[in-house]
N, C-alpha and C positions, 0 to 999 in steps of 0.2 A: 504494500500500500504506500503511495506517495506520502511524504511528510505532511504536505498540506491537508490531504484527506484525513490522515491520522489526527492532526491537530483539530480539525473540524469535528471529527468523531468524538474526541475526548471532551471538547467544549460542550457538545450536545449531550454527551453522557453525564457529565457533572451537573448540567442544568436539569436534566431529567431526574437524576437521583436525589437532588436536594428539594425537588418539588414534592410536597406531601401527597401520599397516596395510600392505598389499602395496606401495603406492606409496612409502611412507616407507622400507620395507626396501630397495626397489630403489635409491632415492637414496643410502641409507647404503652399500650394496654398491658402487655406482659411485664414491662419494666416497672411501671408505676405500682402494679398490684403485687408483684412477686420479687422485685429487686433486681440488682445488677446481673447476677449470673443468669437468671431466666431471660432477661432482656438480650444479653449478648448471645446466648445460645439460640434464641428466637431469630436473631439477625443471621446467625450462621445457618440455621435451618432454611431461611429464605434464600440464602446464597446457594444451598444445595438444590433448591427448587429451580433456581436460575440456570444451574449447570444442566439439569434435565432439559429445560427449554432450549438451551443452546445446542445440545446434542440432537434434540428433535429437529431443529432447523437445519443443522448440518447434514443430518441423515434424510431430510425430506419428509419426516413424519408430521411436522407441523402443518404441512400443506393439506393434510386430511381435514383440518379445521375449516379450510376454505372449500375443498372439493366435496366434503360430505357434511352438510349442515347438521345432521343429526348427531355427529360426533361432537360438534361444538356444544350442542344442547346437553348432551349427556355429561360432558366434563363440567359445564357451567352449573348444572343443578346438583351434581355430586359435590362440587366445591361449596355451593351455597348451603346445602344440607349439612356439610361438615362444620361450617362456621356456626350455623344455627345450633348444632349439637354442642359445640364448645361453649356457646353462649348460655344455653339452658343448663348445661352441666355446671358452669361457673355460678350461675344464679342460684342453683339448688344446693350448692355446697353448704354444709352446716358445721364447719369446723369452729373451734373456739374462737370467738371474735377478738380475743386478746392475743391470739397466736401471732408469731412474727410474720408468717406467710399465710394470709387468710384466704387464699383463692383456691388452690388445688394442691393435691398431694403428688402431682406428677414429678418424676425425677427429670433430670436435665436431658436424658436420652429421649424421653417421651416428648418433652417440650421441643427438642430439635426436630423430631419427626412431625409434630404438629405444625411447626413453622414451615417445614418443607412441603407438607401436603397442602397447606393453605395457598402456597404459591403455585405448586404443580397443577392444582385443580382450578386455577383461574385461567380460562381460555383466552382472556384478553391479553395476558402476558405472552402467550404463545403467538397470537396474531401480531402483537407489537414487535416481537423479535423477528417474526417472519417478514414484516414490512421494513423494519429498521436496519437490521444487520446487513442484508444483501446490498443496500445502497452504497456501502463502503468497501465492497469486494471488487477486486480487479482480476478477472479471469485470466488475463495475460501474465499474471505474476505467480501462477502456481495453483495448487489445489484450492478450489472454492470452499470445500468443507473445512479444510485446515484454517483458512482465513476466517471463516465464520466462528470457529472454535476460539481462535485468538481474540477476535473482537468481543465475543460473548464473555470471555474471561476478563477482559479489560473493563467491560461494562459492570460485570459482577464484582470485581475488586473495588471499583469506585463506589458502587451501591453498598457493599458490605462495610466499607469505611464510614460512610454516612450513617448507616443504620446502627453500627456499634456506637458511634458518637451520640446518636439519638438515645440509644439504650442507656448510656452513662448519664446523660442529662435527665432523662425521664426517671431513672431509678433514684437519682438524688432528690428530685422533686417528690417522688412517691414516698421516700423515707421521711422527708420533712412533713408531708401531709399526714402520714401515719402517726407521727408524734403529736400533731395538733388536733386531729380528729378524735372526738369522743368515741366514735364507733368505726373501727377500720373496715367494718362490713360495707361501708359506703363505697370503698374502692372496689370491692367485689362486684357490687351492682354496676358501677361505672364500667368495669372491665367486661362483664357479661353483656351489658348493653352495646358496647363497641363491637363485640363479636357478632351479636344478633344483627346490628345495623349493617355490618360488612356482608353478612350472609344475605340479607334482604336486598342490599344494593347489587350484589352479584347476580341474584336471581332475576332482578328486573332489568339488567343490562341487555341492550339490544345488540344483535350481531350486525356489524357494519360491513 
């Protein structure tokens, strides 16, 4: 890729990654409610999901979302259902309200998988990668698939740095809130509501 194209790609990548979206809201919700480790692991889980999307574009699998509309709908509603499930599970949690982590008893491995699934099951991410990454590929410079993988990893690295930064800031804010709120359960309700909202938003998204 020419240096000019790479510079334009990185500028666009940074601009896109600092723009608040569903992934960032998910990281914020996890960080505020469960603290720094959960927020960072959620960001890494989202990074894992983006690796899957990158490979799907490189291998041509993401094209199924365009060629087969029902595939898009299946992934969309699976993702929406999963987010709604997380939201309901969070809202129904009945742990001790004075506990340090009042939201879920998930370990970090489970949180990583949840972050990854919320990203993988968002077909809008697949369509975005399918439309965005090939614009910066130059077929005369070698393997198209390899170039897409490199571009995807650059995008992912930038996004992960941003999301980890967001996790650190949000977890600090969450800690301050827990110290001030009479009932930490309020954070559980906020987090559950964010998950539910993301699920409903995904279910209502129209395929473009």
